[in-house]
C-alpha positions in Angstrom: 57.3 -143.7 165.5 58.8 -140.2 165.1 57.9 -137.5 163.1 61.7 -136.4 161.9 63.2 -140.4 161.7 62.4 -143.4 160.3 64.5 -145.7 162.4 65.4 -149.1 159.9 66.7 -152.5 160.8 69.6 -154.3 159.6 70.7 -157.8 159.2 72.7 -157.2 162.3 71.1 -156.9 165.4 71.6 -153.3 167.4 72.5 -152.2 163.8 70.4 -149.8 162.5 70.0 -147.0 159.8 68.2 -143.6 160.6 66.5 -142.4 158.1 66.3 -138.4 158.5 62.9 -136.7 157.3 63.7 -133.4 156.0 61.0 -130.3 156.1 61.5 -128.1 152.7 60.2 -126.1 150.5 61.6 -124.2 147.3 64.2 -122.4 149.7 65.9 -125.9 150.2 65.2 -128.1 153.7 65.7 -128.2 157.6 66.1 -131.8 159.0 66.9 -132.9 162.9 70.6 -134.9 162.7 69.8 -136.7 166.7 67.6 -135.9 169.2 67.6 -137.6 172.6 63.8 -137.7 173.3 63.0 -139.3 169.8 66.0 -141.5 169.3 66.1 -142.8 173.5 65.1 -146.3 172.6 68.7 -146.6 170.7 70.7 -144.7 172.5 69.6 -145.9 175.4 71.2 -144.5 179.0 74.5 -143.5 176.7 74.5 -139.7 175.6 76.9 -138.1 172.5 80.2 -137.1 173.8 82.2 -136.3 171.6 81.3 -134.7 167.5 83.7 -135.3 164.8 83.4 -134.3 161.3 85.7 -135.5 158.5 86.7 -134.6 155.0 87.9 -137.0 152.3 89.1 -135.6 148.8 89.9 -138.3 146.7 87.5 -141.0 145.1 88.0 -144.6 146.5 90.3 -144.0 149.5 89.4 -146.2 152.5 89.4 -145.0 156.1 89.2 -147.4 158.7 88.3 -150.1 160.4 88.7 -148.6 164.0 87.1 -149.6 167.2 87.3 -149.0 170.8 87.8 -151.1 174.1 85.8 -150.9 176.9 85.3 -149.2 178.9 85.6 -146.6 176.5 83.6 -148.3 173.6 81.2 -146.2 171.6 78.3 -145.9 169.4 78.7 -143.9 166.6 76.0 -142.2 164.5 77.5 -141.2 161.2 76.1 -139.4 158.4 77.6 -138.2 154.7 76.8 -134.0 154.7 78.8 -134.0 151.0 79.4 -136.4 148.7 78.4 -140.7 148.9 80.2 -142.9 150.7 80.3 -146.9 151.3 80.1 -146.7 154.8 81.1 -150.3 157.0 80.0 -151.6 160.4 81.8 -155.3 161.6 80.2 -156.6 164.2 83.0 -157.5 167.2 80.8 -158.5 170.1 82.4 -161.7 171.6 79.7 -164.3 171.2 77.4 -162.1 168.8 75.5 -164.8 166.4 76.9 -162.4 163.6 80.7 -162.2 165.3 82.4 -160.7 162.4 80.1 -160.2 159.8 79.5 -156.7 157.8 77.1 -154.7 156.7 77.2 -151.5 154.6 74.9 -148.5 153.7 75.6 -145.8 151.3 75.1 -143.0 152.8 74.9 -139.3 150.9 74.5 -136.1 151.2 70.9 -136.7 149.2 69.5 -139.9 150.7 69.3 -138.3 154.5 70.4 -141.6 156.2 72.5 -142.3 159.5 74.5 -145.4 160.2 73.7 -146.4 164.2 76.4 -148.6 165.1 76.2 -149.9 168.4 79.3 -150.2 170.8 81.6 -153.5 170.0 81.7 -152.9 166.4 84.7 -151.5 164.1 83.6 -148.9 161.4 85.5 -147.8 158.2 83.9 -146.0 155.0 84.9 -146.0 151.5 84.6 -142.3 149.3 82.9 -143.0 146.2 82.7 -139.2 145.2 85.9 -136.7 145.5 85.2 -134.3 148.7 83.3 -136.5 151.3 82.2 -135.1 154.4 81.2 -137.5 157.8 79.6 -136.1 160.3 79.8 -138.3 163.9 77.9 -138.2 167.0 80.1 -140.6 169.7 78.8 -142.2 172.5 82.2 -142.1 174.3 85.5 -139.6 174.1 88.4 -140.7 171.8 91.2 -142.7 174.0 94.4 -143.3 172.6 94.8 -146.4 174.8 91.3 -147.9 174.3 91.7 -147.4 170.1 92.4 -150.2 168.1 91.5 -151.4 164.6 91.3 -154.2 162.0 92.6 -153.9 158.4 90.2 -153.3 155.8 91.4 -155.5 153.8 91.4 -158.3 156.3 90.4 -161.6 153.5 88.5 -163.2 157.0 86.4 -160.1 156.4 86.1 -159.9 153.0 84.3 -156.6 152.6 82.8 -156.5 148.9 84.2 -152.4 148.3 82.5 -151.5 145.3 85.5 -149.5 143.6 88.9 -150.2 143.5 90.7 -148.9 146.9 93.3 -145.9 145.8 94.4 -144.7 149.2 95.1 -145.2 153.0 96.7 -143.7 155.5 99.7 -145.3 156.7 98.4 -146.0 160.1 95.6 -147.9 158.6 97.4 -150.0 156.1 99.2 -151.4 159.0 96.2 -152.2 161.2 96.5 -156.0 162.3 94.5 -158.6 160.6 91.8 -161.2 162.3 94.4 -164.0 164.0 92.8 -166.8 165.4 93.2 -166.0 168.9 90.8 -162.8 167.9 87.6 -163.4 170.4 86.3 -160.2 170.0 84.8 -157.3 172.2 83.8 -157.9 175.2 81.1 -155.3 176.0 
């Protein structure tokens, strides 16, 4: 057990919520976003290779669902620094008992939670407020040839987006839906 983090399970094996424990007083607070020593059980032999920051200006916008195929499959630590998002992970692991199941967490600047998404999952989110900022820690660098995605509106997934979708990028709107031949991600 860590003084700085609680590691919470979800209904999907391998998918975790990391609750950060800020230290604060009248001035504000300080919190640890990541520590290899304290989170070694989650990250195993991987290491953080890339850190990204996104800004989503409009409430209702959806980004995703994105993933990378092996050997560039990546674990992600997703944190909301500003605003509030409905953060979704979809299990694409071949032969997983929870194959094609999704799980979502509300991430916000106030709840101090991070969604820890293992390799073999697609990820996306919906902005529930204007001006959402997310920070992503990745265990693999972005590789365009390994990148893929699934349409966030795919009826096979039936993601219950909490508010009407106001916009998606042309790229995300053109992502494929899951076909009968989709076997998942083999890790």
